[in-house]
C-alpha positions in Angstrom: -72.5 55.6 -21.8 -69.9 53.6 -20.6 -66.3 55.1 -19.0 -64.0 52.8 -21.4 -63.7 55.7 -23.8 -60.5 57.7 -22.2 -58.0 60.1 -23.8 -57.8 60.9 -27.7 -61.0 59.3 -27.7 -62.8 61.1 -25.4 -61.7 64.4 -26.4 -64.2 64.5 -29.5 -67.2 64.3 -27.9 -68.1 67.6 -28.2 -68.2 68.2 -24.4 -65.4 70.8 -24.4 -67.2 73.3 -26.5 -64.8 73.2 -29.5 -61.7 73.4 -27.7 -59.4 70.3 -28.0 -56.2 71.3 -25.6 -55.2 68.5 -23.7 -53.7 69.0 -20.4 -51.1 66.2 -19.4 -49.5 66.1 -15.5 -46.1 64.2 -16.1 -45.6 61.3 -14.3 -44.5 61.0 -10.7 -41.1 59.0 -10.1 -41.2 55.8 -8.8 -38.2 55.5 -6.6 -36.8 52.8 -8.5 -33.3 53.5 -10.0 -33.3 51.8 -14.1 -30.9 48.9 -14.6 -27.3 49.9 -16.7 -26.8 46.9 -19.0 -23.9 46.4 -21.3 -26.5 46.4 -24.1 -27.9 49.9 -23.1 -24.5 51.3 -22.8 -22.6 49.8 -26.3 -25.2 49.6 -28.9 -28.0 52.3 -28.6 -25.6 54.9 -27.4 -25.1 57.9 -28.8 -21.3 58.3 -28.3 -19.1 57.3 -31.3 -18.4 53.9 -31.5 -15.2 53.0 -30.2 -12.5 51.6 -32.2 -9.0 49.6 -32.7 -7.2 50.2 -28.9 -10.1 51.8 -27.6 -12.2 49.1 -27.7 -10.3 46.1 -26.7 -9.9 48.4 -23.3 -13.7 48.7 -22.8 -13.7 44.9 -23.4 -10.8 44.4 -20.7 -12.2 46.9 -18.5 -13.9 44.9 -14.8 -17.4 46.5 -14.4 -18.2 46.2 -10.5 -21.3 44.3 -10.0 -24.0 46.0 -7.4 -25.4 43.2 -4.8 -28.4 42.6 -5.3 -29.4 40.5 -2.2 -29.1 41.0 1.4 -26.1 41.9 3.2 -24.1 38.6 4.8 -23.8 41.0 8.4 -26.0 38.8 11.2 -25.6 42.2 13.1 -26.2 44.5 10.4 -29.4 42.0 9.5 -30.9 42.1 13.3 -30.8 45.9 13.2 -32.4 46.8 10.0 -35.1 43.7 11.4 -35.5 45.6 14.3 -35.4 48.7 13.1 -38.3 47.5 10.5 -40.2 46.1 13.1 -40.3 49.7 14.9 -41.6 51.8 11.4 -44.1 49.2 11.3 -45.4 49.9 14.9 -45.7 53.2 14.6 -48.0 52.3 11.5 -50.3 50.4 13.8 -54.1 51.8 15.1 -54.0 50.9 18.7 -57.2 50.8 19.9 -58.1 52.5 23.5 -59.3 51.0 26.2 -62.9 51.0 25.6 -62.3 49.2 22.5 -59.7 46.8 24.1 -62.6 46.2 26.8 -64.9 45.4 24.4 -63.5 43.4 22.4 -61.4 41.4 25.1 -64.8 40.3 26.0 -66.5 39.0 22.6 -63.2 37.1 22.6 -63.9 35.7 26.3 -67.8 35.3 25.3 -66.9 33.3 22.2 -64.2 31.3 24.2 -67.0 29.9 26.8 -69.6 29.6 23.7 -67.0 27.4 22.0 -65.6 25.2 24.6 -69.7 24.3 26.2 -70.7 23.7 22.3 -67.2 20.7 22.3 -68.1 19.9 26.2 -71.8 19.0 24.9 -71.3 17.4 21.9 -68.5 15.2 23.6 -71.1 14.4 26.0 -73.7 13.2 23.9 -71.6 11.5 21.8 -70.2 9.6 24.6 -73.7 8.6 25.7 -74.4 7.7 22.3 -71.5 5.4 22.3 -72.5 4.0 25.3 -75.6 3.3 24.1 -74.8 1.5 20.6 -72.1 -1.1 22.2 -74.0 -1.8 25.3 -71.7 -0.8 28.5 -74.2 1.1 30.2 -73.1 2.4 33.8 
């Protein structure tokens, strides 16, 4: 049996013992504000439509637009950046002394291996080139 049946389809399976009550939980707020647009305020509004002088006054009223971009103040930008850096550094799980020694030794061992591999490859290819082009010393 697949898990594709959700919601109302799952209620008619007979697992509930004859009860068909559906319990729903309200959606959690996302923390984002909804945008208020000019179209939503005029056509879809439940308020009575303005006529005559009121309609003309509503059109000439200036609406201050909210800034969507970052602030132009460089000091505020640097301050916000540093504040975000501190917040991110608080989330980091720092290694303890034993883990740090282990990680460092693994990196150094890998580094020694790679240096040896490149050095041997360089030496072998240099000998091969000297053999092919005939300048033996």
